[in-house]
C-alpha positions in Angstrom: -89.0 68.8 58.8 -92.5 69.8 59.7 -95.0 67.3 58.3 -98.2 68.9 59.6 -100.7 69.2 56.7 -103.9 71.3 57.2 -107.2 70.4 55.7 -106.6 72.8 52.8 -103.7 70.7 51.7 -105.8 67.6 51.4 -106.1 67.4 47.6 -105.1 69.4 44.5 -108.2 70.4 42.6 -108.4 71.8 39.0 -110.7 74.8 39.4 -112.4 76.5 36.4 -111.1 79.9 37.5 -109.3 82.0 34.9 -105.8 83.2 35.6 -107.0 86.7 34.9 -109.4 86.5 37.8 -106.5 85.9 40.1 -104.0 88.4 38.5 -104.2 91.2 41.1 -102.8 92.1 44.5 -104.7 90.8 47.5 -106.2 93.6 49.6 -108.1 93.3 52.9 -111.6 92.2 52.4 -114.2 91.1 55.0 -117.7 91.7 56.2 -116.9 92.2 59.9 -113.8 92.6 62.1 -113.9 91.6 65.7 -114.5 88.6 68.0 -115.2 85.1 66.7 -116.0 83.2 69.9 -116.4 79.8 68.2 -112.9 79.8 66.8 -110.0 78.2 68.6 -107.8 77.9 65.5 -106.9 74.4 66.5 -105.1 75.4 69.7 -105.4 76.8 73.1 -104.9 80.4 74.1 -104.9 81.7 70.5 -106.6 85.1 70.5 -110.0 85.1 68.7 -111.1 88.7 69.4 -109.5 90.4 66.4 -110.7 88.4 63.4 -111.6 89.3 59.8 -114.9 87.4 59.0 -116.9 87.0 55.7 -120.3 85.3 55.7 -122.1 84.2 52.5 -125.2 81.9 52.5 -124.2 79.3 55.0 -120.4 79.8 54.6 -118.3 81.6 57.2 -114.6 82.3 56.3 -112.2 83.9 58.8 -108.6 84.9 59.0 -106.5 86.4 61.8 -102.9 86.8 63.0 -101.5 86.0 66.4 -98.1 85.8 68.2 -96.4 82.4 68.2 -96.3 81.4 71.9 -94.7 84.2 73.9 -93.6 86.3 70.9 -94.3 90.0 70.8 -97.9 91.1 70.6 -99.7 91.6 67.3 -101.3 95.0 66.5 -104.0 95.8 64.0 -105.8 98.8 62.6 -109.3 97.3 62.8 -109.4 97.3 59.0 -107.7 93.9 58.2 -104.1 95.1 58.4 -102.0 93.5 61.1 -98.5 94.6 62.3 -96.0 92.1 63.6 -92.3 92.0 64.5 -89.7 90.4 62.2 -87.6 87.6 63.7 -87.2 83.9 64.2 -89.2 82.1 66.8 -87.2 80.5 69.6 -89.7 77.7 70.1 -89.3 74.2 68.5 -88.9 73.2 65.8 -87.6 76.7 65.3 -84.9 78.1 65.3 -83.3 75.0 63.6 -86.3 75.0 61.2 -86.9 78.8 61.2 -90.4 79.9 62.0 -91.7 83.5 62.2 -92.7 85.1 65.5 -96.3 85.2 64.3 -98.9 82.8 62.9 -101.8 83.2 60.5 -105.0 81.5 61.5 -108.0 80.3 59.4 -111.5 79.2 60.3 -114.2 77.8 58.0 -117.7 76.7 58.8 -120.9 75.9 56.9 -119.0 73.6 54.5 -120.9 71.9 51.6 -119.5 69.3 49.3 -120.1 71.3 46.1 -117.6 74.0 47.2 -113.9 74.2 46.9 -111.7 76.2 49.3 -108.5 77.9 48.4 -106.0 79.4 50.8 -103.6 82.0 49.2 -100.4 82.8 51.1 -97.4 85.1 50.5 -93.6 84.6 50.8 -92.7 87.8 49.0 -92.0 90.8 51.4 -92.6 93.3 48.6 -95.7 95.4 48.6 -98.8 94.4 46.5 -97.6 91.0 45.5 -99.8 89.6 42.7 -102.1 86.8 43.7 -100.6 84.7 40.9 -97.3 84.7 42.8 -98.9 83.5 46.0 -98.9 79.9 47.2 -102.2 78.0 47.0 -103.6 75.3 49.1 -106.8 73.7 47.8 -109.4 71.2 49.0 -112.9 70.3 47.9 -115.7 70.5 50.5 -116.0 66.7 50.7 -112.6 66.5 52.4 -113.0 69.5 54.7 -114.0 69.1 58.3 -117.0 71.2 59.4 -115.9 73.5 61.0 -112.2 73.5 60.0 -109.5 75.6 61.6 -105.8 75.8 62.2 -102.9 78.1 63.1 -100.1 78.0 60.6 -96.7 79.6 60.2 -95.1 80.6 56.9 -91.9 78.8 58.1 -93.7 75.4 58.0 -91.9 73.3 55.4 -94.9 71.9 53.6 -96.0 75.4 52.5 -92.9 75.6 50.4 -93.2 72.1 48.9 -94.9 71.1 45.6 -97.0 68.3 47.0 -100.6 67.2 46.4 -102.8 70.1 47.5 -100.0 72.7 47.6 -98.7 74.9 44.9 -95.9 76.9 46.6 -95.4 80.6 46.0 -93.3 82.0 43.2 -90.7 83.1 45.7 -89.1 79.8 46.8 -88.6 80.5 50.5 -89.9 82.6 53.4 -87.5 84.7 55.4 -88.8 85.4 58.9 -86.3 88.2 59.4 -87.4 90.1 56.3 -89.4 93.3 56.8 -92.2 93.8 54.4 -95.9 93.2 53.5 -97.6 89.8 53.3 -101.1 89.1 52.2 -103.5 86.2 52.7 -106.9 85.2 51.3 -109.3 82.4 52.0 -111.8 81.9 49.1 -114.8 79.6 48.5 -115.6 78.6 45.0 -118.7 77.0 43.5 -118.6 73.8 41.5 -118.5 76.0 38.4 -115.4 77.8 39.6 -117.2 81.0 40.5 -116.1 82.9 43.6 -118.8 82.6 46.3 -117.0 84.2 49.3 -113.6 85.7 50.2 -111.9 86.9 53.3 -108.5 88.6 53.0 -105.9 90.3 55.3 -102.5 92.0 55.1 -99.6 91.6 57.5 -96.9 94.3 57.8 -93.7 92.9 59.3 -91.4 95.5 60.9 -88.0 95.1 62.6 -87.7 95.7 66.3 -85.6 98.9 66.2 -83.9 99.7 69.5 -82.4 103.2 69.6 -78.7 103.4 69.8 -77.3 104.5 73.3 -76.0 107.7 71.8 -79.4 108.5 70.3 -81.0 108.0 73.7 -78.5 110.3 75.4 -79.2 113.0 72.7 -82.9 112.6 73.2 -82.5 112.9 77.0 -80.4 116.0 76.6 -82.9 117.6 74.3 -85.7 116.9 76.8 -83.7 118.5 79.7 -83.0 121.6 77.6 -86.6 121.9 76.7 -87.5 121.7 80.4 -85.1 124.4 81.3 -86.4 126.7 78.6 -90.0 126.2 79.9 -88.9 127.1 83.5 -87.1 130.4 82.4 
């Protein structure tokens, strides 16, 4: 079992945020998309050149997606939508404790004690999952390092556990082999429960489809036929 708990799981906090304010799908939202040189996401070699960033007052919130170790590369459309490959990571503690081939990364700076930070994450591969069905990890600014950052995987056990600081998603478990659409948001709230800043991204997970040998032969024959037609 993975026992790594990020700063956002430090303490459950009762926010004065209405359910109606959260009852909507999460869509990409940020002020800029590009390099964030100061971010390491708590590791070494994690790309920080394709990051969704929101700045408000002194607060900076950021999210990105990266391959786990030597997993296939992550693509993005420059508008907060990342594309990754479905599958189980071969690197420990996976595949015994199945992790995805990709991680999601967060970064927070400019933390003040009168703010609360909420990370919303998605186990449901269906499109446009309502935010009320996302998992939530919450922490008040008093318990948040400054800056705070980490690289997480939806296969990590604590994200599916009802423990202090974590309210797991409506869907009980994450399947790293499932194709679909996942969404994430990192939100800063004031002491009154009003949203101050938000960054959000979407991740499209696709299977690695390798053409059948017969399909490759047919494609090759078609190309040869087209070449002959051009020469005659």
